[in-house]
N, CA, C, O and CB atoms as a CASP TS submission, in Angstrom:
PFRMAT TS
TARGET T0000
AUTHOR 0000-0000-0000
METHOD Language model
MODEL 1
PARENT N/A
ATOM      1  N   MET     1      97.096  81.273 148.290  1.00  0.00           N
ATOM      2  CA  MET     1      96.077  81.871 146.520  1.00  0.00           C
ATOM      3  C   MET     1      94.611  81.201 147.654  1.00  0.00           C
ATOM      4  O   MET     1      94.458  80.444 148.613  1.00  0.00           O
ATOM      5  CB  MET     1      96.587  80.388 143.993  1.00  0.00           C
ATOM      6  N   ASP     2      93.790  82.095 146.736  1.00  0.00           N
ATOM      7  CA  ASP     2      92.454  81.227 147.575  1.00  0.00           C
ATOM      8  C   ASP     2      92.235  80.241 146.871  1.00  0.00           C
ATOM      9  O   ASP     2      92.796  79.846 145.849  1.00  0.00           O
ATOM     10  CB  ASP     2      90.977  81.923 147.776  1.00  0.00           C
ATOM     11  N   GLU     3      90.777  79.556 147.869  1.00  0.00           N
ATOM     12  CA  GLU     3      90.808  78.339 146.615  1.00  0.00           C
ATOM     13  C   GLU     3      89.607  78.669 145.973  1.00  0.00           C
ATOM     14  O   GLU     3      88.706  78.184 146.657  1.00  0.00           O
ATOM     15  CB  GLU     3      90.778  76.580 147.095  1.00  0.00           C
ATOM     16  N   GLN     4      89.065  79.350 144.838  1.00  0.00           N
ATOM     17  CA  GLN     4      88.956  79.633 143.842  1.00  0.00           C
ATOM     18  C   GLN     4      90.198  79.817 142.714  1.00  0.00           C
ATOM     19  O   GLN     4      90.317  79.001 141.799  1.00  0.00           O
ATOM     20  CB  GLN     4      88.302  80.488 144.103  1.00  0.00           C
ATOM     21  N   THR     5      91.078  80.925 142.860  1.00  0.00           N
ATOM     22  CA  THR     5      92.155  80.471 142.038  1.00  0.00           C
ATOM     23  C   THR     5      92.597  78.792 142.038  1.00  0.00           C
ATOM     24  O   THR     5      92.268  78.083 141.087  1.00  0.00           O
ATOM     25  CB  THR     5      93.332  81.333 142.507  1.00  0.00           C
ATOM     26  N   LYS     6      92.982  78.520 142.617  1.00  0.00           N
ATOM     27  CA  LYS     6      93.700  76.723 143.251  1.00  0.00           C
ATOM     28  C   LYS     6      92.124  75.842 142.473  1.00  0.00           C
ATOM     29  O   LYS     6      92.378  74.655 142.270  1.00  0.00           O
ATOM     30  CB  LYS     6      93.819  76.437 146.051  1.00  0.00           C
ATOM     31  N   GLN     7      91.101  76.121 142.179  1.00  0.00           N
ATOM     32  CA  GLN     7      90.015  75.230 141.768  1.00  0.00           C
ATOM     33  C   GLN     7      89.937  75.111 140.228  1.00  0.00           C
ATOM     34  O   GLN     7      89.767  74.069 139.595  1.00  0.00           O
ATOM     35  CB  GLN     7      88.669  75.744 142.332  1.00  0.00           C
ATOM     36  N   ARG     8      90.197  77.224 139.395  1.00  0.00           N
ATOM     37  CA  ARG     8      90.622  77.062 138.365  1.00  0.00           C
ATOM     38  C   ARG     8      91.282  76.487 137.991  1.00  0.00           C
ATOM     39  O   ARG     8      91.094  75.530 137.240  1.00  0.00           O
ATOM     40  CB  ARG     8      90.817  77.584 138.062  1.00  0.00           C
ATOM     41  N   LEU     9      92.720  77.086 138.593  1.00  0.00           N
ATOM     42  CA  LEU     9      94.341  76.085 137.872  1.00  0.00           C
ATOM     43  C   LEU     9      94.429  74.761 137.982  1.00  0.00           C
ATOM     44  O   LEU     9      95.159  74.101 137.243  1.00  0.00           O
ATOM     45  CB  LEU     9      95.834  76.374 138.601  1.00  0.00           C
ATOM     46  N   ARG    10      93.630  74.203 138.996  1.00  0.00           N
ATOM     47  CA  ARG    10      92.943  72.578 139.001  1.00  0.00           C
ATOM     48  C   ARG    10      92.447  72.042 137.141  1.00  0.00           C
ATOM     49  O   ARG    10      92.851  71.168 136.374  1.00  0.00           O
ATOM     50  CB  ARG    10      91.058  72.691 140.264  1.00  0.00           C
ATOM     51  N   HIS    11      91.663  72.851 137.085  1.00  0.00           N
ATOM     52  CA  HIS    11      90.784  72.750 136.019  1.00  0.00           C
ATOM     53  C   HIS    11      91.411  72.849 134.321  1.00  0.00           C
ATOM     54  O   HIS    11      91.155  72.317 133.241  1.00  0.00           O
ATOM     55  CB  HIS    11      89.786  73.898 136.345  1.00  0.00           C
ATOM     56  N   ILE    12      92.182  73.672 134.756  1.00  0.00           N
ATOM     57  CA  ILE    12      92.717  74.418 133.654  1.00  0.00           C
ATOM     58  C   ILE    12      94.032  72.920 133.337  1.00  0.00           C
ATOM     59  O   ILE    12      94.068  72.408 132.218  1.00  0.00           O
ATOM     60  CB  ILE    12      93.411  76.397 134.238  1.00  0.00           C
ATOM     61  N   ARG    13      94.864  72.481 134.334  1.00  0.00           N
ATOM     62  CA  ARG    13      95.453  71.709 133.977  1.00  0.00           C
ATOM     63  C   ARG    13      95.002  70.110 133.515  1.00  0.00           C
ATOM     64  O   ARG    13      95.490  69.338 132.689  1.00  0.00           O
ATOM     65  CB  ARG    13      96.157  71.882 134.776  1.00  0.00           C
ATOM     66  N   ASP    14      93.779  69.991 134.497  1.00  0.00           N
ATOM     67  CA  ASP    14      92.943  68.668 134.113  1.00  0.00           C
ATOM     68  C   ASP    14      92.830  68.698 132.445  1.00  0.00           C
ATOM     69  O   ASP    14      93.281  67.764 131.784  1.00  0.00           O
ATOM     70  CB  ASP    14      91.236  68.687 134.899  1.00  0.00           C
ATOM     71  N   ALA    15      92.065  70.076 131.706  1.00  0.00           N
ATOM     72  CA  ALA    15      91.941  70.278 130.980  1.00  0.00           C
ATOM     73  C   ALA    15      93.357  69.625 129.974  1.00  0.00           C
ATOM     74  O   ALA    15      93.521  68.582 129.341  1.00  0.00           O
ATOM     75  CB  ALA    15      91.500  71.419 131.231  1.00  0.00           C
ATOM     76  N   THR    16      94.061  70.634 130.188  1.00  0.00           N
ATOM     77  CA  THR    16      95.266  70.531 129.193  1.00  0.00           C
ATOM     78  C   THR    16      96.086  69.427 128.865  1.00  0.00           C
ATOM     79  O   THR    16      96.988  69.227 128.051  1.00  0.00           O
ATOM     80  CB  THR    16      96.128  71.314 129.530  1.00  0.00           C
ATOM     81  N   GLU    17      95.471  68.730 129.791  1.00  0.00           N
ATOM     82  CA  GLU    17      95.833  66.448 130.209  1.00  0.00           C
ATOM     83  C   GLU    17      95.248  66.097 128.972  1.00  0.00           C
ATOM     84  O   GLU    17      95.749  65.534 127.998  1.00  0.00           O
ATOM     85  CB  GLU    17      94.625  65.224 131.969  1.00  0.00           C
ATOM     86  N   VAL    18      94.202  66.486 129.153  1.00  0.00           N
ATOM     87  CA  VAL    18      92.958  65.483 128.624  1.00  0.00           C
ATOM     88  C   VAL    18      92.738  65.326 127.299  1.00  0.00           C
ATOM     89  O   VAL    18      92.301  64.323 126.734  1.00  0.00           O
ATOM     90  CB  VAL    18      91.643  65.893 129.055  1.00  0.00           C
ATOM     91  N   ASN    19      93.252  66.979 126.547  1.00  0.00           N
ATOM     92  CA  ASN    19      93.683  67.403 125.133  1.00  0.00           C
ATOM     93  C   ASN    19      94.983  67.292 125.186  1.00  0.00           C
ATOM     94  O   ASN    19      94.899  66.961 124.004  1.00  0.00           O
ATOM     95  CB  ASN    19      93.303  68.789 124.651  1.00  0.00           C
ATOM     96  N   THR    20      96.263  67.239 125.432  1.00  0.00           N
ATOM     97  CA  THR    20      96.715  66.660 124.808  1.00  0.00           C
ATOM     98  C   THR    20      96.788  64.664 124.663  1.00  0.00           C
ATOM     99  O   THR    20      97.693  64.045 124.105  1.00  0.00           O
ATOM    100  CB  THR    20      97.608  67.399 125.034  1.00  0.00           C
ATOM    101  N   ARG    21      95.659  64.103 125.289  1.00  0.00           N
ATOM    102  CA  ARG    21      95.948  62.675 125.541  1.00  0.00           C
ATOM    103  C   ARG    21      95.097  62.431 123.804  1.00  0.00           C
ATOM    104  O   ARG    21      95.363  61.712 122.840  1.00  0.00           O
ATOM    105  CB  ARG    21      95.091  61.829 127.373  1.00  0.00           C
ATOM    106  N   HIS    22      94.250  63.219 124.032  1.00  0.00           N
ATOM    107  CA  HIS    22      92.768  63.189 122.411  1.00  0.00           C
ATOM    108  C   HIS    22      93.781  63.468 121.660  1.00  0.00           C
ATOM    109  O   HIS    22      93.802  62.485 120.920  1.00  0.00           O
ATOM    110  CB  HIS    22      91.101  64.626 122.119  1.00  0.00           C
ATOM    111  N   GLN    23      95.217  64.587 121.127  1.00  0.00           N
ATOM    112  CA  GLN    23      95.489  65.116 120.624  1.00  0.00           C
ATOM    113  C   GLN    23      96.735  63.818 119.999  1.00  0.00           C
ATOM    114  O   GLN    23      96.903  63.450 118.836  1.00  0.00           O
ATOM    115  CB  GLN    23      95.544  66.385 121.267  1.00  0.00           C
ATOM    116  N   GLN    24      97.272  63.474 120.945  1.00  0.00           N
ATOM    117  CA  GLN    24      98.071  61.706 120.217  1.00  0.00           C
ATOM    118  C   GLN    24      97.385  60.731 120.286  1.00  0.00           C
ATOM    119  O   GLN    24      97.992  59.724 119.922  1.00  0.00           O
ATOM    120  CB  GLN    24      99.380  60.970 120.928  1.00  0.00           C
ATOM    121  N   GLY    25      95.823  60.471 120.761  1.00  0.00           N
ATOM    122  CA  GLY    25      95.327  59.285 119.890  1.00  0.00           C
ATOM    123  C   GLY    25      95.325  59.229 118.464  1.00  0.00           C
ATOM    124  O   GLY    25      95.532  58.405 117.574  1.00  0.00           O
ATOM    125  N   PHE    26      94.872  60.952 118.654  1.00  0.00           N
ATOM    126  CA  PHE    26      94.049  62.144 116.682  1.00  0.00           C
ATOM    127  C   PHE    26      95.595  61.335 115.876  1.00  0.00           C
ATOM    128  O   PHE    26      95.903  60.157 115.696  1.00  0.00           O
ATOM    129  CB  PHE    26      94.235  65.421 116.683  1.00  0.00           C
ATOM    130  N   VAL    27      96.124  62.354 115.626  1.00  0.00           N
ATOM    131  CA  VAL    27      97.627  62.010 115.181  1.00  0.00           C
ATOM    132  C   VAL    27      98.254  60.263 115.263  1.00  0.00           C
ATOM    133  O   VAL    27      98.891  59.790 114.321  1.00  0.00           O
ATOM    134  CB  VAL    27      98.612  62.992 116.288  1.00  0.00           C
ATOM    135  N   THR    28      98.044  59.721 116.123  1.00  0.00           N
ATOM    136  CA  THR    28      98.135  58.424 115.792  1.00  0.00           C
ATOM    137  C   THR    28      97.385  57.468 115.143  1.00  0.00           C
ATOM    138  O   THR    28      98.147  56.590 114.738  1.00  0.00           O
ATOM    139  CB  THR    28      98.286  58.026 116.572  1.00  0.00           C
ATOM    140  N   ARG    29      96.092  57.212 114.825  1.00  0.00           N
ATOM    141  CA  ARG    29      94.593  57.076 114.663  1.00  0.00           C
ATOM    142  C   ARG    29      94.874  57.765 113.388  1.00  0.00           C
ATOM    143  O   ARG    29      94.994  56.791 112.644  1.00  0.00           O
ATOM    144  CB  ARG    29      93.424  57.768 115.841  1.00  0.00           C
ATOM    145  N   ASN    30      95.056  58.792 112.658  1.00  0.00           N
ATOM    146  CA  ASN    30      95.273  59.445 111.422  1.00  0.00           C
ATOM    147  C   ASN    30      96.628  58.549 111.150  1.00  0.00           C
ATOM    148  O   ASN    30      96.591  57.869 110.125  1.00  0.00           O
ATOM    149  CB  ASN    30      95.412  61.242 111.494  1.00  0.00           C
ATOM    150  N   SER    31      97.536  58.490 111.762  1.00  0.00           N
ATOM    151  CA  SER    31      99.473  58.067 110.734  1.00  0.00           C
ATOM    152  C   SER    31      98.735  56.306 110.462  1.00  0.00           C
ATOM    153  O   SER    31      99.222  55.640 109.549  1.00  0.00           O
ATOM    154  CB  SER    31     101.960  58.030 112.467  1.00  0.00           C
ATOM    155  N   VAL    32      97.596  55.706 111.308  1.00  0.00           N
ATOM    156  CA  VAL    32      97.546  54.470 110.644  1.00  0.00           C
ATOM    157  C   VAL    32      96.487  53.775 109.917  1.00  0.00           C
ATOM    158  O   VAL    32      96.218  52.590 109.719  1.00  0.00           O
ATOM    159  CB  VAL    32      97.836  53.755 111.402  1.00  0.00           C
ATOM    160  N   GLU    33      95.811  55.247 109.481  1.00  0.00           N
ATOM    161  CA  GLU    33      95.068  55.333 108.626  1.00  0.00           C
ATOM    162  C   GLU    33      95.915  55.447 107.207  1.00  0.00           C
ATOM    163  O   GLU    33      95.369  54.926 106.234  1.00  0.00           O
ATOM    164  CB  GLU    33      94.203  56.356 108.999  1.00  0.00           C
ATOM    165  N   ARG    34      96.894  55.930 107.052  1.00  0.00           N
ATOM    166  CA  ARG    34      96.861  56.983 105.760  1.00  0.00           C
ATOM    167  C   ARG    34      97.883  55.642 106.324  1.00  0.00           C
ATOM    168  O   ARG    34      97.190  55.305 107.285  1.00  0.00           O
ATOM    169  CB  ARG    34      96.953  59.066 105.322  1.00  0.00           C
ATOM    170  N   HIS    35      98.686  54.989 106.335  1.00  0.00           N
ATOM    171  CA  HIS    35      99.961  53.811 106.029  1.00  0.00           C
ATOM    172  C   HIS    35      98.801  52.455 105.373  1.00  0.00           C
ATOM    173  O   HIS    35      99.101  51.482 104.682  1.00  0.00           O
ATOM    174  CB  HIS    35     101.104  53.181 108.014  1.00  0.00           C
ATOM    175  N   GLU    36      97.240  52.937 105.988  1.00  0.00           N
ATOM    176  CA  GLU    36      96.119  51.987 105.325  1.00  0.00           C
ATOM    177  C   GLU    36      95.918  52.027 103.711  1.00  0.00           C
ATOM    178  O   GLU    36      96.168  51.404 102.679  1.00  0.00           O
ATOM    179  CB  GLU    36      94.683  52.402 105.957  1.00  0.00           C
ATOM    180  N   ARG    37      95.207  53.358 104.289  1.00  0.00           N
ATOM    181  CA  ARG    37      95.424  53.471 102.224  1.00  0.00           C
ATOM    182  C   ARG    37      96.463  53.483 101.538  1.00  0.00           C
ATOM    183  O   ARG    37      96.398  53.263 100.328  1.00  0.00           O
ATOM    184  CB  ARG    37      95.015  54.692 101.489  1.00  0.00           C
ATOM    185  N   ALA    38      97.842  53.787 102.267  1.00  0.00           N
ATOM    186  CA  ALA    38      98.797  53.930 101.030  1.00  0.00           C
ATOM    187  C   ALA    38      99.345  52.286 100.616  1.00  0.00           C
ATOM    188  O   ALA    38      99.897  52.112  99.530  1.00  0.00           O
ATOM    189  CB  ALA    38     100.262  55.065 101.512  1.00  0.00           C
ATOM    190  N   SER    39      99.143  51.159 101.553  1.00  0.00           N
ATOM    191  CA  SER    39      98.814  50.537 101.630  1.00  0.00           C
ATOM    192  C   SER    39      98.099  49.835  99.693  1.00  0.00           C
ATOM    193  O   SER    39      98.530  49.430  98.613  1.00  0.00           O
ATOM    194  CB  SER    39      98.280  50.967 102.845  1.00  0.00           C
ATOM    195  N   VAL    40      96.531  50.183 100.567  1.00  0.00           N
ATOM    196  CA  VAL    40      95.958  50.052  98.978  1.00  0.00           C
ATOM    197  C   VAL    40      95.913  49.868  97.793  1.00  0.00           C
ATOM    198  O   VAL    40      95.466  49.116  96.927  1.00  0.00           O
ATOM    199  CB  VAL    40      95.736  50.433  98.658  1.00  0.00           C
ATOM    200  N   GLN    41      97.027  51.562  98.123  1.00  0.00           N
ATOM    201  CA  GLN    41      96.866  52.589  96.672  1.00  0.00           C
ATOM    202  C   GLN    41      98.174  51.008  96.282  1.00  0.00           C
ATOM    203  O   GLN    41      98.094  49.924  95.706  1.00  0.00           O
ATOM    204  CB  GLN    41      97.636  55.169  96.692  1.00  0.00           C
ATOM    205  N   ILE    42      99.013  51.628  96.863  1.00  0.00           N
ATOM    206  CA  ILE    42     100.155  50.203  96.122  1.00  0.00           C
ATOM    207  C   ILE    42      99.915  49.367  95.183  1.00  0.00           C
ATOM    208  O   ILE    42     100.465  49.209  94.094  1.00  0.00           O
ATOM    209  CB  ILE    42     100.515  49.117  96.964  1.00  0.00           C
ATOM    210  N   LYS    43      98.463  48.477  96.014  1.00  0.00           N
ATOM    211  CA  LYS    43      98.649  47.116  96.053  1.00  0.00           C
ATOM    212  C   LYS    43      97.131  47.387  94.322  1.00  0.00           C
ATOM    213  O   LYS    43      96.928  46.447  93.554  1.00  0.00           O
ATOM    214  CB  LYS    43      98.208  46.043  98.187  1.00  0.00           C
ATOM    215  N   SER    44      96.557  48.443  94.191  1.00  0.00           N
ATOM    216  CA  SER    44      95.530  48.698  93.075  1.00  0.00           C
ATOM    217  C   SER    44      96.598  49.167  92.300  1.00  0.00           C
ATOM    218  O   SER    44      96.474  48.812  91.128  1.00  0.00           O
ATOM    219  CB  SER    44      94.179  49.746  93.300  1.00  0.00           C
ATOM    220  N   GLU    45      97.702  49.903  92.542  1.00  0.00           N
ATOM    221  CA  GLU    45      98.972  50.225  91.375  1.00  0.00           C
ATOM    222  C   GLU    45      99.840  49.731  90.417  1.00  0.00           C
ATOM    223  O   GLU    45     100.397  50.043  89.365  1.00  0.00           O
ATOM    224  CB  GLU    45      99.740  50.558  91.758  1.00  0.00           C
ATOM    225  N   VAL    46      99.657  48.295  91.689  1.00  0.00           N
ATOM    226  CA  VAL    46     100.733  46.944  91.055  1.00  0.00           C
ATOM    227  C   VAL    46      99.746  46.228  90.025  1.00  0.00           C
ATOM    228  O   VAL    46      99.904  46.028  88.821  1.00  0.00           O
ATOM    229  CB  VAL    46     101.332  45.554  92.478  1.00  0.00           C
ATOM    230  N   MET    47      98.570  45.870  90.952  1.00  0.00           N
ATOM    231  CA  MET    47      97.411  45.498  89.942  1.00  0.00           C
ATOM    232  C   MET    47      96.809  45.672  88.530  1.00  0.00           C
ATOM    233  O   MET    47      96.239  45.002  87.669  1.00  0.00           O
ATOM    234  CB  MET    47      96.669  45.793  90.381  1.00  0.00           C
ATOM    235  N   GLU    48      97.242  46.930  88.753  1.00  0.00           N
ATOM    236  CA  GLU    48      96.784  47.810  87.341  1.00  0.00           C
ATOM    237  C   GLU    48      97.650  47.237  85.959  1.00  0.00           C
ATOM    238  O   GLU    48      97.192  47.252  84.816  1.00  0.00           O
ATOM    239  CB  GLU    48      97.236  49.703  87.577  1.00  0.00           C
ATOM    240  N   ASN    49      99.130  46.684  86.381  1.00  0.00           N
ATOM    241  CA  ASN    49      99.893  46.582  85.528  1.00  0.00           C
ATOM    242  C   ASN    49      98.803  45.041  85.406  1.00  0.00           C
ATOM    243  O   ASN    49      98.484  44.128  86.167  1.00  0.00           O
ATOM    244  CB  ASN    49     101.675  46.761  85.860  1.00  0.00           C
ATOM    245  N   ARG    50      98.470  45.497  83.772  1.00  0.00           N
ATOM    246  CA  ARG    50      98.473  43.902  83.401  1.00  0.00           C
ATOM    247  C   ARG    50      99.764  42.298  82.611  1.00  0.00           C
ATOM    248  O   ARG    50      99.911  41.076  82.570  1.00  0.00           O
ATOM    249  CB  ARG    50      97.390  44.141  82.423  1.00  0.00           C
ATOM    250  N   GLN    51     100.285  43.501  82.204  1.00  0.00           N
ATOM    251  CA  GLN    51     101.549  42.670  81.573  1.00  0.00           C
ATOM    252  C   GLN    51     102.200  41.873  82.097  1.00  0.00           C
ATOM    253  O   GLN    51     102.765  40.997  81.441  1.00  0.00           O
ATOM    254  CB  GLN    51     102.460  43.255  81.203  1.00  0.00           C
ATOM    255  N   ILE    52     102.315  41.976  83.658  1.00  0.00           N
ATOM    256  CA  ILE    52     103.103  40.881  84.431  1.00  0.00           C
ATOM    257  C   ILE    52     102.250  40.783  85.340  1.00  0.00           C
ATOM    258  O   ILE    52     101.717  41.780  85.828  1.00  0.00           O
ATOM    259  CB  ILE    52     104.549  41.113  84.968  1.00  0.00           C
ATOM    260  N   ASP    53     101.955  39.445  85.751  1.00  0.00           N
ATOM    261  CA  ASP    53     102.067  38.474  86.835  1.00  0.00           C
ATOM    262  C   ASP    53     102.518  38.945  88.119  1.00  0.00           C
ATOM    263  O   ASP    53     103.571  38.643  88.681  1.00  0.00           O
ATOM    264  CB  ASP    53     102.910  37.466  86.470  1.00  0.00           C
ATOM    265  N   TYR    54     101.532  39.783  88.557  1.00  0.00           N
ATOM    266  CA  TYR    54     102.683  40.292  90.229  1.00  0.00           C
ATOM    267  C   TYR    54     102.646  39.133  91.184  1.00  0.00           C
ATOM    268  O   TYR    54     103.590  38.728  91.862  1.00  0.00           O
ATOM    269  CB  TYR    54     101.945  41.885  91.430  1.00  0.00           C
ATOM    270  N   LYS    55     100.883  38.444  91.123  1.00  0.00           N
ATOM    271  CA  LYS    55     100.553  37.939  92.070  1.00  0.00           C
ATOM    272  C   LYS    55     101.789  36.548  92.706  1.00  0.00           C
ATOM    273  O   LYS    55     102.227  36.297  93.828  1.00  0.00           O
ATOM    274  CB  LYS    55      99.117  37.600  91.633  1.00  0.00           C
ATOM    275  N   SER    56     102.053  35.754  91.001  1.00  0.00           N
ATOM    276  CA  SER    56     102.919  34.770  91.374  1.00  0.00           C
ATOM    277  C   SER    56     104.523  35.650  92.389  1.00  0.00           C
ATOM    278  O   SER    56     104.618  35.215  93.537  1.00  0.00           O
ATOM    279  CB  SER    56     103.318  33.898  89.673  1.00  0.00           C
ATOM    280  N   HIS    57     105.014  36.137  92.213  1.00  0.00           N
ATOM    281  CA  HIS    57     105.840  36.909  92.563  1.00  0.00           C
ATOM    282  C   HIS    57     105.896  37.638  94.125  1.00  0.00           C
ATOM    283  O   HIS    57     106.707  37.244  94.962  1.00  0.00           O
ATOM    284  CB  HIS    57     105.725  37.695  91.591  1.00  0.00           C
ATOM    285  N   MET    58     105.125  38.523  94.344  1.00  0.00           N
ATOM    286  CA  MET    58     104.613  39.359  95.926  1.00  0.00           C
ATOM    287  C   MET    58     103.256  38.627  96.370  1.00  0.00           C
ATOM    288  O   MET    58     102.078  38.826  96.073  1.00  0.00           O
ATOM    289  CB  MET    58     104.165  41.348  95.706  1.00  0.00           C
ATOM    290  N   LYS    59     103.894  37.706  97.196  1.00  0.00           N
ATOM    291  CA  LYS    59     103.195  37.023  98.343  1.00  0.00           C
ATOM    292  C   LYS    59     102.127  38.153  98.698  1.00  0.00           C
ATOM    293  O   LYS    59     101.043  38.174  98.114  1.00  0.00           O
ATOM    294  CB  LYS    59     104.271  36.593  99.688  1.00  0.00           C
ATOM    295  N   TRP    60     102.468  39.107  99.688  1.00  0.00           N
ATOM    296  CA  TRP    60     101.619  39.993 100.460  1.00  0.00           C
ATOM    297  C   TRP    60     100.261  40.469  99.178  1.00  0.00           C
ATOM    298  O   TRP    60      99.098  40.509  99.579  1.00  0.00           O
ATOM    299  CB  TRP    60     102.746  41.484 101.126  1.00  0.00           C
ATOM    300  N   LEU    61     100.508  40.722  98.026  1.00  0.00           N
ATOM    301  CA  LEU    61      99.615  40.816  97.189  1.00  0.00           C
ATOM    302  C   LEU    61      97.849  39.974  97.096  1.00  0.00           C
ATOM    303  O   LEU    61      96.738  40.460  96.884  1.00  0.00           O
ATOM    304  CB  LEU    61     100.478  40.512  96.229  1.00  0.00           C
ATOM    305  N   LYS    62      98.346  38.437  97.390  1.00  0.00           N
ATOM    306  CA  LYS    62      96.924  38.231  97.747  1.00  0.00           C
ATOM    307  C   LYS    62      96.317  38.484  98.983  1.00  0.00           C
ATOM    308  O   LYS    62      95.224  37.931  98.860  1.00  0.00           O
ATOM    309  CB  LYS    62      96.646  37.079  97.565  1.00  0.00           C
ATOM    310  N   ASN    63      96.361  38.984 100.101  1.00  0.00           N
ATOM    311  CA  ASN    63      95.866  39.862 101.556  1.00  0.00           C
ATOM    312  C   ASN    63      95.368  40.392 101.055  1.00  0.00           C
ATOM    313  O   ASN    63      94.715  41.297 101.573  1.00  0.00           O
ATOM    314  CB  ASN    63      96.560  40.640 102.552  1.00  0.00           C
TER
END
């Protein structure tokens, strides 16, 4: 294998590793954001029901 081919393959390998790390970070960040949005949605739906005072029963709603 000549030097140019080795260098090209090295660049491809490095770029693949960087893309994989970026994708993993993206998936993790999206998962965390999705869980945060779901938590907010649950709280708002529970608090919307005004017939029952949920705050006295569910301490996590106060956060």
